[in-house]
C-alpha positions in Angstrom: -5.9 -22.6 -0.8 -4.6 -19.8 -3.1 -3.8 -16.6 -1.3 -2.0 -13.8 -3.4 -0.4 -16.0 -6.1 1.0 -18.2 -3.3 -0.6 -21.8 -2.5 -1.1 -22.9 1.0 -2.5 -26.4 2.0 -4.7 -25.4 5.0 -6.2 -28.5 7.0 -5.6 -27.0 10.5 -7.9 -25.4 12.9 -6.4 -22.1 14.4 -8.6 -20.3 17.1 -6.2 -18.6 19.2 -2.9 -17.2 19.1 -2.0 -20.3 21.5 -3.2 -22.7 18.8 -0.5 -21.2 16.4 2.3 -22.4 18.7 2.0 -26.1 17.7 1.0 -25.4 14.1 2.7 -27.1 11.3 5.0 -25.1 9.0 2.6 -24.5 6.3 0.1 -23.0 8.7 2.6 -20.8 10.1 3.7 -19.7 6.5 0.0 -18.6 5.7 -0.3 -16.8 9.1 2.9 -15.0 8.5 1.9 -13.9 4.9 -1.6 -13.0 6.0 -0.4 -10.9 9.1 2.1 -8.9 6.6 -0.8 -7.6 4.7 -2.3 -4.2 5.1 -5.8 -4.3 6.6 -8.1 -1.5 6.1 -11.6 -1.2 8.0 -14.6 0.8 8.1 -14.3 4.4 9.6 -16.5 5.8 12.0 -17.0 8.9 13.9 -15.6 11.3 11.3 -17.4 14.7 10.4 -20.8 14.5 8.9 -20.8 14.6 5.2 -22.3 17.9 3.9 -25.9 17.7 3.3 -26.3 14.3 4.9 -26.5 12.7 8.7 -23.6 10.1 7.5 -20.7 9.9 9.8 -19.6 6.4 8.8 -18.6 4.8 5.8 -20.4 1.5 6.8 -22.5 0.3 3.8 -20.4 2.2 1.0 -16.9 2.0 2.5 -16.0 -1.5 1.3 -15.3 -0.4 -2.3 -13.0 2.3 -0.8 -11.2 0.0 1.6 -10.9 -2.7 -0.9 -9.2 -0.3 -3.4 -6.7 1.0 -0.7 -5.8 -2.4 0.4 -5.2 -3.5 -3.3 -3.0 -0.3 -3.7 -1.2 -1.0 -0.3 -0.6 -4.6 -1.3 0.7 -3.7 -4.8 3.1 -0.8 -3.4 4.3 -3.2 -0.6 5.0 -5.9 -3.2 6.8 -3.3 -5.4 8.8 -1.8 -2.5 9.6 -4.9 -0.4 9.2 -7.8 -2.8 6.5 -10.6 -2.9 8.2 -12.7 -0.5 8.5 -9.9 2.3 6.9 -10.7 5.6 6.5 -8.5 8.7 7.9 -11.4 10.7 11.9 -10.7 10.8 11.5 -7.5 9.0 14.1 -5.0 9.5 13.4 -1.6 11.0 13.6 0.2 7.6 11.2 -2.3 6.1 8.8 -1.8 8.8 8.8 1.9 8.5 8.0 1.6 4.8 5.3 -0.8 5.5 3.7 1.8 7.8 4.4 4.5 5.4 2.6 2.6 2.6 -0.6 2.1 4.8 -0.6 5.7 5.8 -0.4 6.7 2.5 -3.0 4.5 1.2 -5.3 5.4 4.0 -5.0 9.2 2.9 -5.9 8.4 -0.7 -9.7 8.5 0.2 
């Protein structure tokens, strides 16, 4: 499996966090990579958009969220490096990661 310019060989079933305990190293590497990405989801309960009854971005927000995640991934790779992972990150790196996520969420 190719995942953001990194190749992982995935032939292992992981259903719960307990399954990860005995996982092979390549599965753990994939999980660390995946868990280090910024994940943005649909928004709900925001003020109704003027002239509509819409108070969620379900149905149209996927384009916005995809763009935000691409921007966040790009900034994290630029600021922290392509090999950076949340696991083992310094406090300063975690702060940078959070700031990037916050800035990208506000880019709406």
